C-alpha positions in Angstrom: 119.7 119.4 93.7 119.6 119.9 90.0 116.9 122.5 89.5 117.4 122.3 85.7 115.9 118.9 85.5 112.4 120.1 84.6 110.2 117.9 82.5 109.4 119.2 79.1 105.7 119.4 79.7 106.3 121.4 82.9 108.5 123.9 81.0 105.7 124.5 78.5 103.1 124.9 81.3 105.3 127.3 83.2 105.9 129.4 80.2 102.2 129.5 79.5 101.6 130.6 83.1 104.2 133.4 82.8 102.6 134.6 79.6 99.2 134.6 81.2 100.4 136.8 84.1 102.3 139.1 81.7 99.4 139.7 79.5 97.0 140.3 82.4 98.9 143.3 83.6 98.2 142.3 87.2 101.1 141.2 89.2 100.2 141.4 92.9 97.4 139.6 94.8 95.0 139.1 91.9 93.3 136.2 90.3 96.3 133.9 90.1 96.9 134.1 93.9 93.1 133.6 94.6 92.9 130.6 92.3 96.0 129.0 93.8 94.7 129.5 97.3 91.4 127.9 96.4 93.2 124.8 94.9 95.4 124.6 98.0 92.3 124.6 100.3 90.9 121.7 98.3 94.2 119.8 98.4 94.9 120.3 102.1 91.2 120.2 103.0 91.4 123.3 105.1 89.1 126.3 105.1 91.6 129.1 104.6 94.9 129.3 102.7 96.7 132.6 102.6 99.6 133.0 100.1 102.5 135.1 101.5 106.0 136.1 100.5 108.0 133.3 102.1 108.0 130.5 104.6 109.8 132.7 107.1 107.2 135.4 106.7 104.5 132.8 107.1 105.8 132.0 110.6 106.1 135.7 111.5 102.6 136.5 110.3 101.2 133.6 112.3 102.7 134.8 115.5 101.3 138.3 114.9 97.9 137.0 113.9 97.7 134.9 117.1 98.5 138.0 119.2 101.7 136.7 120.7 103.3 139.6 122.5 106.9 140.7 123.3 108.5 138.7 126.1 106.0 135.9 125.9 107.5 132.4 125.4 107.2 130.1 122.4 108.7 126.6 122.5 110.5 125.2 119.5 113.1 122.6 118.7 116.7 123.6 118.8 117.5 121.2 115.9 115.8 123.0 113.0 116.2 125.8 110.5 116.9 129.3 111.9 113.6 130.8 110.7 111.6 128.8 113.3 113.2 130.6 116.2 114.3 133.7 114.3 110.6 134.5 113.6 109.7 134.2 117.3 112.6 136.6 118.2 111.6 139.1 115.4 108.3 139.8 117.1 110.1 140.3 120.5 108.9 137.0 121.9 111.3 134.5 123.6 112.3 131.3 121.9 112.4 128.4 124.4 114.4 125.6 123.0 113.8 121.8 123.4 115.7 118.7 122.5 115.0 116.2 119.6 114.0 112.6 119.3 116.9 110.4 118.3 114.8 108.1 116.2 113.0 110.6 114.0 114.7 114.0 114.5 111.4 115.6 115.6 110.4 117.6 118.7 108.8 115.1 121.2 105.7 116.4 122.9 106.9 115.6 126.4 110.0 117.7 125.7 107.7 120.7 124.9 105.4 119.9 127.8 108.3 120.0 130.3 109.1 123.6 129.3 105.6 125.1 129.6 105.1 127.8 132.3 102.7 130.7 132.9 104.5 132.8 130.2 104.2 130.2 127.4 101.9 131.1 124.6 102.7 128.6 121.9 104.6 125.5 120.6 106.1 125.2 117.1 106.4 121.5 116.1 108.6 121.3 113.0 107.8 118.5 110.5 111.5 118.1 109.8 112.9 116.6 106.6 109.4 115.7 105.3 108.1 113.6 108.2 105.3 114.7 110.6 105.9 115.3 114.3 103.7 113.5 116.8 100.7 115.8 116.4 98.4 113.6 118.6 100.7 114.4 121.5 100.7 118.1 120.8 96.9 118.1 120.5 96.8 116.7 124.1 99.1 119.4 125.3 96.9 122.1 123.7 93.8 120.6 125.4 95.5 120.8 128.8 97.0 124.2 128.4 95.8 127.5 127.0 98.4 127.7 124.2 98.6 127.8 120.4 100.1 125.1 118.2 101.9 126.5 115.1 102.9 123.9 112.6 106.2 124.6 110.8 105.5 122.6 107.7 108.1 124.2 105.5 109.7 120.9 104.6 106.6 118.8 104.6 104.1 119.8 101.9 102.2 116.7 101.1 103.2 114.8 104.2 100.3 113.4 106.2 99.1 111.6 109.4 96.2 109.3 108.5 93.8 111.3 106.3 95.1 114.7 107.6 97.8 116.6 105.7 100.7 118.3 107.5 99.8 121.9 108.4 96.1 121.4 109.1 96.5 119.9 112.6 97.3 123.0 114.6 95.9 126.5 115.0 97.9 127.5 112.0 100.2 125.8 109.5 103.1 127.4 107.7 104.7 126.4 104.4 107.6 127.4 102.4 107.7 127.2 98.6 111.5 127.8 98.3 112.8 126.3 95.1 114.1 123.1 96.8 110.8 122.2 98.5 108.3 119.5 97.6 106.1 122.1 96.1 108.6 124.7 94.7 108.3 128.2 93.4 110.7 129.8 90.9 111.7 132.3 93.6 110.3 133.0 97.1 106.8 132.3 98.3 105.0 130.8 101.3 101.6 129.9 102.8 99.7 130.1 106.0 96.6 127.8 106.6 94.0 127.9 109.3 90.4 126.7 110.0 89.7 129.9 111.9 87.8 132.7 110.2 89.2 135.2 112.7 92.8 134.2 112.3 92.4 134.1 108.5 91.1 137.7 108.5 94.0 138.9 110.5 96.5 137.1 108.3 95.0 138.7 105.1 95.1 142.1 106.7 98.6 141.7 108.1 100.1 140.7 104.7 99.0 144.1 103.2 100.1 146.5 106.0 97.0 145.8 108.1 94.6 147.2 105.6 92.0 144.7 104.3 88.4 146.0 104.4 89.2 149.5 103.0 92.3 150.7 101.2 94.5 153.0 103.2 92.5 152.3 106.4 94.9 150.3 108.6 93.3 148.2 111.4 96.5 146.4 112.2 100.3 147.1 111.9 101.3 144.6 109.3 103.8 144.7 106.4 104.3 143.8 102.8 104.1 140.0 102.9 102.2 139.5 99.6 102.6 136.6 97.2 103.4 137.6 93.6 101.0 136.6 90.9 103.7 135.0 88.8 104.8 132.7 91.7 101.2 131.7 92.3 100.8 130.9 88.7 104.0 128.8 88.7 103.0 127.0 91.9 99.5 126.2 90.5 101.1 124.4 87.6 103.3 122.4 89.9 100.5 121.6 92.3 99.0 119.4 89.7 102.1 117.1 89.7 103.2 117.5 93.4 102.0 114.0 94.5 103.7 112.4 91.5 107.0 114.2 92.4 106.7 113.3 96.1 106.3 109.6 95.1 109.6 109.9 93.1 111.2 111.2 96.3 109.8 108.2 98.3 111.0 105.8 95.6 114.5 107.4 95.6 114.6 107.0 99.4 113.7 103.3 99.1 116.4 102.9 96.5 119.0 104.4 98.8 117.8 102.1 101.6 118.0 99.0 99.4 121.5 100.0 98.1 122.9 100.8 101.6 121.4 97.7 103.2 122.4 95.3 100.5 126.0 96.5 100.7 126.0 95.9 104.4 127.5 99.3 105.3 124.4 100.7 107.0 121.4 99.9 109.1 118.1 101.6 109.7 118.5 103.9 112.6 118.5 101.7 115.7 117.8 104.6 118.1 114.2 104.6 119.4 111.5 107.0 118.5 110.7 108.5 121.9 107.9 110.9 120.8 105.1 109.0 122.5 106.9 108.5 125.8 106.6 110.7 128.8 110.3 111.4 129.3 113.8 110.3 128.3 114.5 107.2 130.2 117.9 105.5 130.1 119.3 108.3 127.9 122.8 107.0 128.2 121.8 104.0 126.2 120.1 105.8 123.3 123.1 105.7 121.1 125.1 102.6 121.7 128.3 101.9 119.8 127.5 100.0 116.7 129.5 98.2 114.0 127.8 100.1 111.2 129.2 103.5 110.3 125.9 104.8 108.8 122.4 105.1 110.2 119.5 105.4 107.6 116.4 107.4 108.3 113.2 105.6 109.3 109.6 106.5 108.5 108.0 106.2 111.9 104.6 107.8 111.3 102.4 108.8 108.4 103.5 109.7 104.9 107.2 110.7 104.9 107.8 112.9 101.8 111.6 113.0 102.1 112.1 116.7 101.3 115.6 115.7 102.5 117.2 112.3 102.8 119.3 112.6 105.9 121.6 109.9 107.0 123.8 109.9 110.1 127.6 109.3 109.7 129.0 107.9 112.9 132.6 108.9 112.2 134.5 111.2 109.8 131.4 112.9 108.4 133.2 116.0 107.3 136.0 114.0 105.6 133.4 111.9 103.8 131.6 115.1 102.7 134.9 116.4 101.2 135.5 113.0 99.5 132.0 113.1 97.9 132.5 116.8 96.8 135.8 115.9 95.1 133.9 113.3 93.1 131.1 115.6 92.0 128.5 114.6 94.6 126.8 117.4 96.5 125.7 117.0 100.1 124.4 119.4 102.8 124.4 119.5 106.6 121.0 120.2 108.1 122.1 121.5 110.6 125.7 122.0 111.7 124.9 124.0 114.9 121.7 123.8 117.0 119.9 127.0 117.5 120.6 127.3 121.3 124.3 127.6 120.5 123.9 130.2 117.8 125.7 133.5 118.7 122.5 135.6 118.2 120.8 133.7 120.9 123.6 133.8 123.5 121.6 136.2 125.6 119.1 133.4 126.3 121.7 131.7 128.5 121.8 128.3 126.9 125.1 126.3 127.1 126.7 123.5 125.3 125.4 120.2 126.7 121.9 121.5 127.4 120.4 119.5 124.5 122.7 116.5 124.0 120.7 114.7 121.3 120.4 117.7 119.1 124.1 118.5 119.6 125.0 114.9 118.7 122.8 114.9 115.6 124.4 118.1 114.4 127.7 116.4 114.3 126.5 113.3 112.4 123.8 114.3 109.9 124.4 114.6 106.2 121.8 115.0 103.4 122.2 113.1 100.1 120.6 114.1 96.8 117.0 113.0 96.8 115.2 115.2 94.2 112.8 114.0 91.6 114.7 113.2 88.4 117.6 111.6 90.2 118.3 108.3 88.4 118.8 104.9 89.9 122.4 104.8 88.5 123.2 108.1 90.3 121.8 106.8 93.6 123.9 103.6 93.2 127.0 105.8 92.5 126.4 107.8 95.6 126.3 104.7 97.8 129.2 103.1 95.9 131.4 106.2 96.5 130.5 106.2 100.2 131.4 102.5 100.4 134.8 103.3 98.8 135.5 106.0 101.4 135.0 103.4 104.2 136.9 100.7 102.3 133.8 98.6 102.1 132.7 96.5 99.1 129.6 97.7 97.2 127.0 95.3 96.1 124.9 96.4 93.1 121.2 96.4 93.2 119.5 93.5 91.5 
């Protein structure tokens, strides 16, 4: 991702925002944060938006505000970024891992349902790579069980299901504004959203050491999780253009799809989306051998914002990645090792083979450049170089 490709008008507006904060002399939780939170509430159509220090801290604060206690269980996917499970462990709770859907990368509701017991307090669906998880299924689970739904929307700002944005469909929603996200800060920042007045009050207190009504009177044990004024000002500038930038990501994804399909080297992922089934049936058939070396991502529900464009390479992924790197094309692996196999979680007792889909995905996935500002010629070049690696002819886009 080339973070320097900032449009001229955005540079000017960002500079004006910085000067405004500098001249105000107020740098922490002042008018810029409050104004940004109000605009986010309108954009997301949610009652409360609480700006915090990072997406990881957004998750941590959510678990604290919901009152999840040490040793209680929270279910999350094993195929996701570390912060999802790491934040659960940081409060002393127990991450309970679950497998992924082969067709959309998401945590299927039935996978979470199968792991609920009397010690379970919550589920964290992750809207991975910019596409929403099956939130209708998680809503049904919530109605049947006395548990919380915490949406990890770090990669899905602007994604939606029907007329509802990602992040507003659970008890709380958590966002990251890391510089590579759909809505990106020029540093670290995050957000927690909720419709609950009670939860919002706790979040606002927890982000300032548990002191909210009266300075130096601490009702809760919180921490320093505040959003900086300057990041709020930068983000407010970028919020005005976020949908336009997301549309560029969607357009770039379509260009990749057209270039790959027209060259005949790839197909849309043939593996089924199993999120709305009750269990994995015929699992041995979910990934049949196929002539095509590359599987392309599919949009299976709602508005996919393509925070990442993740393809699956059926053979020689790491060699292909080196080949691209040598030719000046950056890629990334999201994620090379599922969380249940991470050394820091070895005490939980998981073994290799426990989650076969997630483990297979981790060996095949590779993210290609997708950021706004990427040109059609650059997209074609990426596909052309991949074709060259496999000794396959490239057919130019019309």
